[in-house]
All heavy atoms as TSV, in Angstrom:
chain	resi	resn	atom	element	x	y	z
A	1	MET	N	N	138.233	112.797	109.421
A	1	MET	CA	C	136.956	113.358	109.772
A	1	MET	C	C	136.993	113.869	111.205
A	1	MET	O	O	137.461	113.169	112.098
A	1	MET	CB	C	135.906	112.267	109.643
A	1	MET	CG	C	134.711	112.683	108.865
A	1	MET	SD	S	133.437	111.415	108.799
A	1	MET	CE	C	134.019	110.379	107.500
A	2	PRO	N	N	136.465	115.048	111.444
A	2	PRO	CA	C	136.462	115.579	112.813
A	2	PRO	C	C	135.546	114.758	113.729
A	2	PRO	O	O	134.608	114.122	113.285
A	2	PRO	CB	C	135.938	116.994	112.662
A	2	PRO	CG	C	135.723	117.243	111.230
A	2	PRO	CD	C	135.964	115.991	110.483
A	3	LEU	N	N	135.811	114.813	115.006
A	3	LEU	CA	C	135.018	114.058	115.972
A	3	LEU	C	C	133.602	114.607	116.121
A	3	LEU	O	O	132.696	113.872	116.501
A	3	LEU	CB	C	135.718	114.072	117.332
A	3	LEU	CG	C	137.058	113.351	117.396
A	3	LEU	CD1	C	137.697	113.564	118.757
A	3	LEU	CD2	C	136.877	111.883	117.117
A	4	PHE	N	N	133.415	115.876	115.837
A	4	PHE	CA	C	132.103	116.480	116.004
A	4	PHE	C	C	131.232	116.357	114.758
A	4	PHE	O	O	130.104	116.827	114.729
A	4	PHE	CB	C	132.234	117.964	116.402
A	4	PHE	CG	C	133.058	118.760	115.424
A	4	PHE	CD1	C	132.470	119.315	114.297
A	4	PHE	CD2	C	134.407	118.964	115.641
A	4	PHE	CE1	C	133.220	120.045	113.397
A	4	PHE	CE2	C	135.165	119.697	114.747
A	4	PHE	CZ	C	134.573	120.239	113.619
A	5	TRP	N	N	131.732	115.711	113.723
A	5	TRP	CA	C	130.969	115.567	112.484
A	5	TRP	C	C	129.796	114.631	112.685
A	5	TRP	O	O	129.915	113.575	113.286
A	5	TRP	CB	C	131.884	115.024	111.379
A	5	TRP	CG	C	131.195	114.933	110.058
A	5	TRP	CD1	C	130.980	115.931	109.184
A	5	TRP	CD2	C	130.621	113.774	109.472
A	5	TRP	NE1	N	130.322	115.479	108.082
A	5	TRP	CE2	C	130.082	114.145	108.234
A	5	TRP	CE3	C	130.504	112.456	109.866
A	5	TRP	CZ2	C	129.437	113.250	107.400
A	5	TRP	CZ3	C	129.857	111.560	109.036
A	5	TRP	CH2	C	129.340	111.965	107.817
A	6	LYS	N	N	128.642	115.027	112.184
A	6	LYS	CA	C	127.443	114.213	112.305
A	6	LYS	C	C	126.836	114.060	110.916
A	6	LYS	O	O	126.726	115.027	110.161
A	6	LYS	CB	C	126.454	114.893	113.242
A	6	LYS	CG	C	125.195	114.111	113.491
A	6	LYS	CD	C	124.281	114.853	114.451
A	6	LYS	CE	C	122.973	114.123	114.599
A	6	LYS	NZ	N	122.019	114.877	115.389
A	7	ALA	N	N	126.437	112.854	110.577
A	7	ALA	CA	C	125.837	112.607	109.262
A	7	ALA	C	C	124.529	113.387	109.142
A	7	ALA	O	O	123.753	113.468	110.093
A	7	ALA	CB	C	125.593	111.126	109.079
A	8	TYR	N	N	124.294	113.942	107.981
A	8	TYR	CA	C	123.074	114.713	107.741
A	8	TYR	C	C	121.900	113.777	107.557
A	8	TYR	O	O	121.993	112.754	106.880
A	8	TYR	CB	C	123.250	115.579	106.493
A	8	TYR	CG	C	121.981	116.270	106.082
A	8	TYR	CD1	C	121.511	117.376	106.775
A	8	TYR	CD2	C	121.236	115.814	105.013
A	8	TYR	CE1	C	120.343	117.998	106.419
A	8	TYR	CE2	C	120.065	116.425	104.632
A	8	TYR	CZ	C	119.619	117.524	105.342
A	8	TYR	OH	O	118.454	118.139	104.981
A	9	LYS	N	N	120.780	114.126	108.149
A	9	LYS	CA	C	119.543	113.380	107.973
A	9	LYS	C	C	118.444	114.393	107.677
A	9	LYS	O	O	118.195	115.299	108.478
A	9	LYS	CB	C	119.207	112.599	109.232
A	9	LYS	CG	C	118.030	111.660	109.053
A	9	LYS	CD	C	117.600	110.990	110.335
A	9	LYS	CE	C	118.647	110.048	110.829
A	9	LYS	NZ	N	118.176	109.268	111.998
A	10	SER	N	N	117.820	114.245	106.528
A	10	SER	CA	C	116.803	115.212	106.124
A	10	SER	C	C	115.551	115.090	106.990
A	10	SER	O	O	115.329	114.083	107.671
A	10	SER	CB	C	116.429	115.004	104.653
A	10	SER	OG	O	115.695	113.809	104.503
A	11	ASP	N	N	114.735	116.121	106.934
A	11	ASP	CA	C	113.475	116.113	107.682
A	11	ASP	C	C	112.565	114.988	107.187
A	11	ASP	O	O	111.867	114.349	107.975
A	11	ASP	CB	C	112.762	117.453	107.520
A	11	ASP	CG	C	113.497	118.597	108.187
A	11	ASP	OD1	O	114.318	118.317	109.089
A	11	ASP	OD2	O	113.266	119.756	107.803
A	12	THR	N	N	112.584	114.743	105.898
A	12	THR	CA	C	111.746	113.700	105.327
A	12	THR	C	C	112.176	112.331	105.835
A	12	THR	O	O	111.341	111.509	106.220
A	12	THR	CB	C	111.823	113.735	103.789
A	12	THR	OG1	O	111.488	115.046	103.340
A	12	THR	CG2	C	110.891	112.732	103.167
A	13	THR	N	N	113.472	112.070	105.837
A	13	THR	CA	C	113.983	110.798	106.339
A	13	THR	C	C	113.632	110.623	107.816
A	13	THR	O	O	113.202	109.544	108.239
A	13	THR	CB	C	115.506	110.714	106.148
A	13	THR	OG1	O	115.804	110.882	104.762
A	13	THR	CG2	C	116.056	109.396	106.631
A	14	SER	N	N	113.788	111.673	108.585
A	14	SER	CA	C	113.437	111.612	110.008
A	14	SER	C	C	111.957	111.311	110.192
A	14	SER	O	O	111.575	110.498	111.041
A	14	SER	CB	C	113.780	112.933	110.694
A	14	SER	OG	O	115.141	113.200	110.601
A	15	PHE	N	N	111.115	111.947	109.395
A	15	PHE	CA	C	109.673	111.731	109.482
A	15	PHE	C	C	109.321	110.282	109.167
A	15	PHE	O	O	108.537	109.651	109.885
A	15	PHE	CB	C	108.942	112.679	108.526
A	15	PHE	CG	C	107.484	112.392	108.402
A	15	PHE	CD1	C	106.610	112.718	109.421
A	15	PHE	CD2	C	106.985	111.772	107.264
A	15	PHE	CE1	C	105.253	112.445	109.310
A	15	PHE	CE2	C	105.638	111.502	107.145
A	15	PHE	CZ	C	104.768	111.829	108.172
A	16	ILE	N	N	109.896	109.734	108.106
A	16	ILE	CA	C	109.590	108.359	107.711
A	16	ILE	C	C	110.070	107.372	108.766
A	16	ILE	O	O	109.365	106.416	109.108
A	16	ILE	CB	C	110.190	108.050	106.327
A	16	ILE	CG1	C	109.450	108.867	105.263
A	16	ILE	CG2	C	110.117	106.559	106.010
A	16	ILE	CD1	C	110.058	108.791	103.883
A	17	GLU	N	N	111.263	107.587	109.301
A	17	GLU	CA	C	111.770	106.707	110.359
A	17	GLU	C	C	110.883	106.770	111.596
A	17	GLU	O	O	110.603	105.750	112.234
A	17	GLU	CB	C	113.206	107.076	110.704
A	17	GLU	CG	C	114.196	106.693	109.631
A	17	GLU	CD	C	115.607	107.144	109.939
A	17	GLU	OE1	O	115.816	107.867	110.940
A	17	GLU	OE2	O	116.513	106.782	109.168
A	18	GLU	N	N	110.423	107.969	111.941
A	18	GLU	CA	C	109.532	108.129	113.097
A	18	GLU	C	C	108.198	107.437	112.848
A	18	GLU	O	O	107.644	106.769	113.729
A	18	GLU	CB	C	109.311	109.623	113.347
A	18	GLU	CG	C	108.448	109.930	114.533
A	18	GLU	CD	C	108.250	111.437	114.698
A	18	GLU	OE1	O	109.203	112.192	114.422
A	18	GLU	OE2	O	107.138	111.824	115.089
A	19	LEU	N	N	107.678	107.566	111.631
A	19	LEU	CA	C	106.409	106.942	111.265
A	19	LEU	C	C	106.512	105.419	111.363
A	19	LEU	O	O	105.619	104.755	111.893
A	19	LEU	CB	C	106.027	107.365	109.845
A	19	LEU	CG	C	104.614	107.123	109.381
A	19	LEU	CD1	C	103.634	107.907	110.251
A	19	LEU	CD2	C	104.472	107.544	107.934
A	20	LYS	N	N	107.620	104.859	110.858
A	20	LYS	CA	C	107.824	103.412	110.921
A	20	LYS	C	C	108.015	102.937	112.354
A	20	LYS	O	O	107.598	101.832	112.704
A	20	LYS	CB	C	109.026	103.012	110.075
A	20	LYS	CG	C	108.758	103.078	108.586
A	20	LYS	CD	C	109.972	102.652	107.790
A	20	LYS	CE	C	109.701	102.676	106.298
A	20	LYS	NZ	N	110.880	102.240	105.524
A	21	ALA	N	N	108.634	103.750	113.203
A	21	ALA	CA	C	108.828	103.378	114.604
A	21	ALA	C	C	107.492	103.366	115.348
A	21	ALA	O	O	107.267	102.514	116.208
A	21	ALA	CB	C	109.799	104.340	115.268
A	22	LYS	N	N	106.592	104.289	115.008
A	22	LYS	CA	C	105.292	104.361	115.672
A	22	LYS	C	C	104.388	103.201	115.259
A	22	LYS	O	O	103.576	102.739	116.047
A	22	LYS	CB	C	104.586	105.675	115.326
A	22	LYS	CG	C	105.140	106.872	116.027
A	22	LYS	CD	C	104.356	108.107	115.650
A	22	LYS	CE	C	104.924	109.351	116.290
A	22	LYS	NZ	N	104.204	110.569	115.855
A	23	ASP	N	N	104.499	102.760	113.992
A	23	ASP	CA	C	103.624	101.698	113.484
A	23	ASP	C	C	104.471	100.608	112.829
A	23	ASP	O	O	104.804	100.710	111.652
A	23	ASP	CB	C	102.640	102.289	112.466
A	23	ASP	CG	C	101.610	101.287	111.991
A	23	ASP	OD1	O	101.581	100.162	112.522
A	23	ASP	OD2	O	100.845	101.627	111.088
A	24	PRO	N	N	104.812	99.552	113.562
A	24	PRO	CA	C	105.667	98.500	113.016
A	24	PRO	C	C	105.036	97.722	111.863
A	24	PRO	O	O	105.736	97.095	111.088
A	24	PRO	CB	C	105.916	97.568	114.203
A	24	PRO	CG	C	105.423	98.267	115.409
A	24	PRO	CD	C	104.521	99.352	114.969
A	25	THR	N	N	103.718	97.760	111.731
A	25	THR	CA	C	103.054	97.031	110.650
A	25	THR	C	C	103.005	97.830	109.347
A	25	THR	O	O	102.524	97.334	108.339
A	25	THR	CB	C	101.617	96.658	111.044
A	25	THR	OG1	O	100.863	97.859	111.247
A	25	THR	CG2	C	101.589	95.820	112.315
A	26	LEU	N	N	103.513	99.036	109.366
A	26	LEU	CA	C	103.436	99.914	108.199
A	26	LEU	C	C	104.144	99.322	106.982
A	26	LEU	O	O	103.598	99.328	105.883
A	26	LEU	CB	C	104.029	101.289	108.529
A	26	LEU	CG	C	103.993	102.317	107.403
A	26	LEU	CD1	C	102.556	102.679	107.061
A	26	LEU	CD2	C	104.774	103.550	107.796
A	27	ALA	N	N	105.338	98.783	107.163
A	27	ALA	CA	C	106.097	98.233	106.032
A	27	ALA	C	C	105.337	97.085	105.379
A	27	ALA	O	O	105.280	96.988	104.148
A	27	ALA	CB	C	107.467	97.781	106.501
A	28	GLY	N	N	104.743	96.226	106.172
A	28	GLY	CA	C	103.968	95.107	105.627
A	28	GLY	C	C	102.745	95.572	104.873
A	28	GLY	O	O	102.413	95.041	103.811
A	29	ARG	N	N	102.062	96.572	105.407
A	29	ARG	CA	C	100.880	97.107	104.725
A	29	ARG	C	C	101.258	97.810	103.434
A	29	ARG	O	O	100.532	97.740	102.446
A	29	ARG	CB	C	100.118	98.050	105.653
A	29	ARG	CG	C	99.456	97.298	106.805
A	29	ARG	CD	C	98.553	98.166	107.655
A	29	ARG	NE	N	99.345	99.191	108.331
A	29	ARG	CZ	C	99.027	100.489	108.323
A	29	ARG	NH1	N	97.961	100.925	107.715
A	29	ARG	NH2	N	99.796	101.354	108.964
A	30	MET	N	N	102.410	98.489	103.433
A	30	MET	CA	C	102.874	99.140	102.206
A	30	MET	C	C	103.167	98.095	101.132
A	30	MET	O	O	102.838	98.278	99.961
A	30	MET	CB	C	104.124	99.969	102.496
A	30	MET	CG	C	103.843	101.238	103.259
A	30	MET	SD	S	105.323	102.106	103.813
A	30	MET	CE	C	106.184	102.410	102.311
A	31	LEU	N	N	103.777	96.984	101.525
A	31	LEU	CA	C	104.083	95.908	100.586
A	31	LEU	C	C	102.800	95.295	100.021
A	31	LEU	O	O	102.711	95.013	98.823
A	31	LEU	CB	C	104.931	94.835	101.271
A	31	LEU	CG	C	105.448	93.722	100.389
A	31	LEU	CD1	C	106.327	94.290	99.272
A	31	LEU	CD2	C	106.231	92.729	101.216
A	32	GLU	N	N	101.797	95.100	100.880
A	32	GLU	CA	C	100.514	94.576	100.419
A	32	GLU	C	C	99.867	95.518	99.406
A	32	GLU	O	O	99.313	95.079	98.403
A	32	GLU	CB	C	99.567	94.374	101.595
A	32	GLU	CG	C	99.924	93.217	102.480
A	32	GLU	CD	C	99.047	93.132	103.715
A	32	GLU	OE1	O	98.066	93.912	103.816
A	32	GLU	OE2	O	99.328	92.295	104.579
A	33	GLY	N	N	99.938	96.816	99.660
A	33	GLY	CA	C	99.379	97.789	98.728
A	33	GLY	C	C	100.106	97.789	97.402
A	33	GLY	O	O	99.498	97.887	96.336
A	34	ARG	N	N	101.407	97.643	97.443
A	34	ARG	CA	C	102.180	97.588	96.201
A	34	ARG	C	C	101.806	96.342	95.398
A	34	ARG	O	O	101.632	96.397	94.194
A	34	ARG	CB	C	103.670	97.565	96.518
A	34	ARG	CG	C	104.509	97.386	95.275
A	34	ARG	CD	C	105.923	97.036	95.589
A	34	ARG	NE	N	106.530	96.450	94.421
A	34	ARG	CZ	C	107.708	96.794	93.960
A	34	ARG	NH1	N	108.419	97.681	94.581
A	34	ARG	NH2	N	108.178	96.217	92.887
A	35	GLN	N	N	101.685	95.207	96.086
A	35	GLN	CA	C	101.325	93.977	95.393
A	35	GLN	C	C	99.929	94.074	94.785
A	35	GLN	O	O	99.679	93.534	93.711
A	35	GLN	CB	C	101.398	92.796	96.353
A	35	GLN	CG	C	102.808	92.454	96.758
A	35	GLN	CD	C	102.878	91.442	97.879
A	35	GLN	OE1	O	101.887	91.136	98.532
A	35	GLN	NE2	N	104.070	90.912	98.105
A	36	LEU	N	N	99.045	94.772	95.446
A	36	LEU	CA	C	97.685	94.931	94.959
A	36	LEU	C	C	97.649	95.721	93.653
A	36	LEU	O	O	96.907	95.383	92.728
A	36	LEU	CB	C	96.843	95.647	96.025
A	36	LEU	CG	C	95.385	95.914	95.690
A	36	LEU	CD1	C	94.627	94.605	95.605
A	36	LEU	CD2	C	94.768	96.817	96.740
A	37	LEU	N	N	98.478	96.759	93.553
A	37	LEU	CA	C	98.421	97.641	92.391
A	37	LEU	C	C	99.465	97.353	91.324
A	37	LEU	O	O	99.204	97.537	90.142
A	37	LEU	CB	C	98.571	99.098	92.850
A	37	LEU	CG	C	97.470	99.612	93.756
A	37	LEU	CD1	C	97.817	101.001	94.237
A	37	LEU	CD2	C	96.143	99.612	93.037
A	38	TRP	N	N	100.670	96.936	91.701
A	38	TRP	CA	C	101.773	96.904	90.747
A	38	TRP	C	C	102.320	95.527	90.432
A	38	TRP	O	O	102.710	95.265	89.298
A	38	TRP	CB	C	102.923	97.781	91.260
A	38	TRP	CG	C	102.515	99.208	91.346
A	38	TRP	CD1	C	102.214	99.897	92.475
A	38	TRP	CD2	C	102.334	100.120	90.267
A	38	TRP	NE1	N	101.857	101.177	92.170
A	38	TRP	CE2	C	101.921	101.343	90.808
A	38	TRP	CE3	C	102.471	100.010	88.887
A	38	TRP	CZ2	C	101.658	102.445	90.029
A	38	TRP	CZ3	C	102.203	101.121	88.115
A	38	TRP	CH2	C	101.810	102.325	88.685
A	39	ASP	N	N	102.437	94.664	91.401
A	39	ASP	CA	C	103.086	93.367	91.184
A	39	ASP	C	C	102.102	92.393	90.547
A	39	ASP	O	O	101.508	91.546	91.205
A	39	ASP	CB	C	103.620	92.808	92.500
A	39	ASP	CG	C	104.743	93.651	93.059
A	39	ASP	OD1	O	105.312	94.438	92.296
A	39	ASP	OD2	O	105.038	93.526	94.246
A	40	LYS	N	N	101.941	92.504	89.239
A	40	LYS	CA	C	101.027	91.660	88.478
A	40	LYS	C	C	101.826	90.790	87.522
A	40	LYS	O	O	102.874	91.206	87.028
A	40	LYS	CB	C	100.058	92.526	87.651
A	40	LYS	CG	C	99.243	93.500	88.460
A	40	LYS	CD	C	98.151	92.792	89.175
A	40	LYS	CE	C	97.290	93.807	89.912
A	40	LYS	NZ	N	96.291	93.237	90.711
A	41	PRO	N	N	101.324	89.592	87.232
A	41	PRO	CA	C	102.022	88.770	86.240
A	41	PRO	C	C	101.922	89.428	84.861
A	41	PRO	O	O	100.905	90.024	84.514
A	41	PRO	CB	C	101.273	87.442	86.277
A	41	PRO	CG	C	99.963	87.733	86.904
A	41	PRO	CD	C	100.156	88.928	87.788
A	42	VAL	N	N	102.987	89.303	84.075
A	42	VAL	CA	C	103.040	89.922	82.754
A	42	VAL	C	C	102.748	88.862	81.702
A	42	VAL	O	O	103.391	87.813	81.676
A	42	VAL	CB	C	104.430	90.551	82.501
A	42	VAL	CG1	C	104.521	91.114	81.107
A	42	VAL	CG2	C	104.710	91.621	83.526
A	43	ASP	N	N	101.766	89.145	80.837
A	43	ASP	CA	C	101.447	88.246	79.736
A	43	ASP	C	C	102.341	88.620	78.560
A	43	ASP	O	O	102.086	89.590	77.847
A	43	ASP	CB	C	99.966	88.378	79.367
A	43	ASP	CG	C	99.530	87.379	78.301
A	43	ASP	OD1	O	100.381	86.616	77.815
A	43	ASP	OD2	O	98.334	87.385	77.974
A	44	ARG	N	N	103.415	87.871	78.370
A	44	ARG	CA	C	104.415	88.205	77.346
A	44	ARG	C	C	103.829	88.113	75.936
A	44	ARG	O	O	104.187	88.887	75.054
A	44	ARG	CB	C	105.614	87.269	77.456
A	44	ARG	CG	C	106.303	87.306	78.784
A	44	ARG	CD	C	107.103	88.556	78.959
A	44	ARG	NE	N	107.795	88.517	80.245
A	44	ARG	CZ	C	108.385	89.530	80.771
A	44	ARG	NH1	N	108.405	90.681	80.141
A	44	ARG	NH2	N	108.971	89.442	81.931
A	45	GLU	N	N	102.930	87.175	75.698
A	45	GLU	CA	C	102.337	87.022	74.369
A	45	GLU	C	C	101.480	88.238	74.019
A	45	GLU	O	O	101.594	88.793	72.930
A	45	GLU	CB	C	101.500	85.748	74.318
A	45	GLU	CG	C	100.924	85.461	72.945
A	45	GLU	CD	C	100.132	84.171	72.911
A	45	GLU	OE1	O	100.403	83.272	73.731
A	45	GLU	OE2	O	99.245	84.069	72.053
A	46	ALA	N	N	100.641	88.664	74.948
A	46	ALA	CA	C	99.806	89.843	74.704
A	46	ALA	C	C	100.665	91.085	74.537
A	46	ALA	O	O	100.391	91.930	73.678
A	46	ALA	CB	C	98.814	90.039	75.851
A	47	GLN	N	N	101.721	91.202	75.318
A	47	GLN	CA	C	102.620	92.346	75.221
A	47	GLN	C	C	103.277	92.379	73.844
A	47	GLN	O	O	103.402	93.442	73.228
A	47	GLN	CB	C	103.675	92.256	76.320
A	47	GLN	CG	C	104.483	93.499	76.510
A	47	GLN	CD	C	105.446	93.362	77.681
A	47	GLN	OE1	O	105.922	92.265	77.994
A	47	GLN	NE2	N	105.736	94.468	78.316
A	48	SER	N	N	103.658	91.233	73.339
A	48	SER	CA	C	104.261	91.144	72.010
A	48	SER	C	C	103.254	91.539	70.934
A	48	SER	O	O	103.577	92.248	69.974
A	48	SER	CB	C	104.766	89.724	71.764
A	48	SER	OG	O	105.240	89.592	70.459
A	49	GLU	N	N	102.002	91.096	71.083
A	49	GLU	CA	C	100.956	91.453	70.113
A	49	GLU	C	C	100.688	92.954	70.125
A	49	GLU	O	O	100.493	93.562	69.074
A	49	GLU	CB	C	99.676	90.679	70.417
A	49	GLU	CG	C	99.781	89.200	70.116
A	49	GLU	CD	C	98.553	88.432	70.554
A	49	GLU	OE1	O	97.565	89.060	71.020
A	49	GLU	OE2	O	98.568	87.184	70.437
A	50	TYR	N	N	100.662	93.567	71.288
A	50	TYR	CA	C	100.450	95.015	71.383
A	50	TYR	C	C	101.580	95.766	70.692
A	50	TYR	O	O	101.356	96.728	69.961
A	50	TYR	CB	C	100.372	95.475	72.838
A	50	TYR	CG	C	99.185	94.955	73.606
A	50	TYR	CD1	C	99.289	94.651	74.948
A	50	TYR	CD2	C	97.951	94.774	72.997
A	50	TYR	CE1	C	98.208	94.165	75.662
A	50	TYR	CE2	C	96.861	94.291	73.701
A	50	TYR	CZ	C	96.994	93.991	75.040
A	50	TYR	OH	O	95.928	93.529	75.729
A	51	ARG	N	N	102.804	95.307	70.906
A	51	ARG	CA	C	103.966	95.960	70.297
A	51	ARG	C	C	103.922	95.826	68.769
A	51	ARG	O	O	104.215	96.767	68.043
A	51	ARG	CB	C	105.246	95.353	70.847
A	51	ARG	CG	C	106.460	96.178	70.553
A	51	ARG	CD	C	107.729	95.621	71.179
A	51	ARG	NE	N	107.621	95.511	72.632
A	51	ARG	CZ	C	107.697	94.368	73.319
A	51	ARG	NH1	N	107.901	93.239	72.694
A	51	ARG	NH2	N	107.594	94.358	74.619
A	52	ASP	N	N	103.520	94.654	68.267
A	52	ASP	CA	C	103.444	94.426	66.826
A	52	ASP	C	C	102.318	95.234	66.184
A	52	ASP	O	O	102.395	95.569	65.000
A	52	ASP	CB	C	103.243	92.942	66.523
A	52	ASP	CG	C	104.455	92.109	66.887
A	52	ASP	OD1	O	105.560	92.688	67.029
A	52	ASP	OD2	O	104.296	90.882	67.047
A	53	ALA	N	N	101.270	95.547	66.932
A	53	ALA	CA	C	100.120	96.260	66.387
A	53	ALA	C	C	100.300	97.773	66.357
A	53	ALA	O	O	99.473	98.485	65.790
A	53	ALA	CB	C	98.873	95.922	67.200
A	54	GLN	N	N	101.371	98.285	66.934
A	54	GLN	CA	C	101.582	99.731	66.955
A	54	GLN	C	C	101.885	100.254	65.560
A	54	GLN	O	O	102.548	99.588	64.759
A	54	GLN	CB	C	102.733	100.097	67.884
A	54	GLN	CG	C	102.385	99.976	69.332
A	54	GLN	CD	C	103.538	100.416	70.223
A	54	GLN	OE1	O	104.674	100.489	69.790
A	54	GLN	NE2	N	103.226	100.701	71.469
A	55	VAL	N	N	101.396	101.441	65.272
A	55	VAL	CA	C	101.642	102.101	63.998
A	55	VAL	C	C	102.830	103.034	64.167
A	55	VAL	O	O	102.914	103.780	65.143
A	55	VAL	CB	C	100.391	102.902	63.554
A	55	VAL	CG1	C	100.648	103.631	62.254
A	55	VAL	CG2	C	99.196	101.977	63.444
A	56	ALA	N	N	103.731	102.998	63.206
A	56	ALA	CA	C	104.918	103.855	63.283
A	56	ALA	C	C	104.508	105.326	63.204
A	56	ALA	O	O	103.664	105.704	62.395
A	56	ALA	CB	C	105.873	103.515	62.155
A	57	GLN	N	N	105.119	106.139	64.035
A	57	GLN	CA	C	104.816	107.562	64.071
A	57	GLN	C	C	105.687	108.301	63.065
A	57	GLN	O	O	106.851	107.957	62.858
A	57	GLN	CB	C	105.092	108.105	65.475
A	57	GLN	CG	C	104.701	109.543	65.637
A	57	GLN	CD	C	104.889	110.005	67.076
A	57	GLN	OE1	O	105.077	109.193	67.967
A	57	GLN	NE2	N	104.846	111.299	67.276
A	58	GLN	N	N	105.093	109.322	62.430
A	58	GLN	CA	C	105.857	110.141	61.489
A	58	GLN	C	C	106.905	110.946	62.252
A	58	GLN	O	O	106.717	111.264	63.425
A	58	GLN	CB	C	104.939	111.124	60.775
A	58	GLN	CG	C	103.888	110.483	59.910
A	58	GLN	CD	C	102.992	111.548	59.273
A	58	GLN	OE1	O	103.275	112.726	59.345
A	58	GLN	NE2	N	101.916	111.110	58.666
A	59	PRO	N	N	108.011	111.311	61.572
A	59	PRO	CA	C	109.031	112.105	62.259
A	59	PRO	C	C	108.487	113.431	62.781
A	59	PRO	O	O	108.859	113.868	63.861
A	59	PRO	CB	C	110.078	112.343	61.179
A	59	PRO	CG	C	109.852	111.294	60.166
A	59	PRO	CD	C	108.411	110.932	60.236
A	60	TYR	N	N	107.613	114.061	62.017
A	60	TYR	CA	C	106.987	115.296	62.468
A	60	TYR	C	C	105.500	115.022	62.533
A	60	TYR	O	O	104.825	114.919	61.506
A	60	TYR	CB	C	107.311	116.461	61.523
A	60	TYR	CG	C	106.735	117.777	61.998
A	60	TYR	CD1	C	107.230	118.379	63.142
A	60	TYR	CD2	C	105.701	118.394	61.324
A	60	TYR	CE1	C	106.698	119.567	63.605
A	60	TYR	CE2	C	105.178	119.598	61.760
A	60	TYR	CZ	C	105.669	120.180	62.908
A	60	TYR	OH	O	105.147	121.355	63.368
A	61	VAL	N	N	104.957	114.908	63.741
A	61	VAL	CA	C	103.586	114.404	63.910
A	61	VAL	C	C	102.507	115.338	63.371
A	61	VAL	O	O	101.418	114.893	63.075
A	61	VAL	CB	C	103.304	114.090	65.388
A	61	VAL	CG1	C	104.171	112.951	65.854
A	61	VAL	CG2	C	103.486	115.303	66.271
A	62	TYR	N	N	102.792	116.621	63.236
A	62	TYR	CA	C	101.775	117.565	62.786
A	62	TYR	C	C	101.759	117.723	61.266
A	62	TYR	O	O	100.938	118.447	60.715
A	62	TYR	CB	C	101.982	118.924	63.444
A	62	TYR	CG	C	101.866	118.831	64.953
A	62	TYR	CD1	C	102.968	118.967	65.760
A	62	TYR	CD2	C	100.641	118.557	65.536
A	62	TYR	CE1	C	102.865	118.857	67.136
A	62	TYR	CE2	C	100.520	118.435	66.914
A	62	TYR	CZ	C	101.628	118.596	67.701
A	62	TYR	OH	O	101.525	118.464	69.058
A	63	GLN	N	N	102.662	117.078	60.573
A	63	GLN	CA	C	102.704	117.180	59.122
A	63	GLN	C	C	101.615	116.298	58.531
A	63	GLN	O	O	101.427	115.157	58.944
A	63	GLN	CB	C	104.060	116.726	58.606
A	63	GLN	CG	C	104.215	116.868	57.120
A	63	GLN	CD	C	105.628	116.507	56.678
A	63	GLN	OE1	O	106.484	116.209	57.495
A	63	GLN	NE2	N	105.859	116.530	55.391
A	64	THR	N	N	100.893	116.839	57.563
A	64	THR	CA	C	99.863	116.053	56.901
A	64	THR	C	C	100.493	115.223	55.805
A	64	THR	O	O	101.559	115.560	55.293
A	64	THR	CB	C	98.772	116.962	56.310
A	64	THR	OG1	O	99.372	117.853	55.383
A	64	THR	CG2	C	98.065	117.738	57.396
A	65	GLY	N	N	99.847	114.165	55.428
A	65	GLY	CA	C	100.430	113.273	54.411
A	65	GLY	C	C	99.916	113.581	53.019
A	65	GLY	O	O	99.232	112.795	52.408
A	66	HIS	N	N	100.241	114.760	52.444
A	66	HIS	CA	C	99.801	115.066	51.073
A	66	HIS	C	C	100.559	114.191	50.136
A	66	HIS	O	O	101.668	114.114	49.964
A	66	HIS	CB	C	100.072	116.476	50.578
A	66	HIS	CG	C	99.739	117.595	51.486
A	66	HIS	ND1	N	100.670	118.286	52.159
A	66	HIS	CD2	C	98.563	118.152	51.822
A	66	HIS	CE1	C	100.103	119.253	52.834
A	66	HIS	NE2	N	98.809	119.167	52.638
């Protein structure tokens, strides 16, 4: 590798790194927001019941069942 070679850093990556440097609490707040919306306990029994209750789809959905 040449001595003048520099790793590429996209504008988006630079922006995010700058944003995190300006606000050190950002990562913690992002984690809290993720936990609020996404990190929920999964009810395996209910999930199994939902899967069992699904109706099989026809191979061609627009075909009528004469």
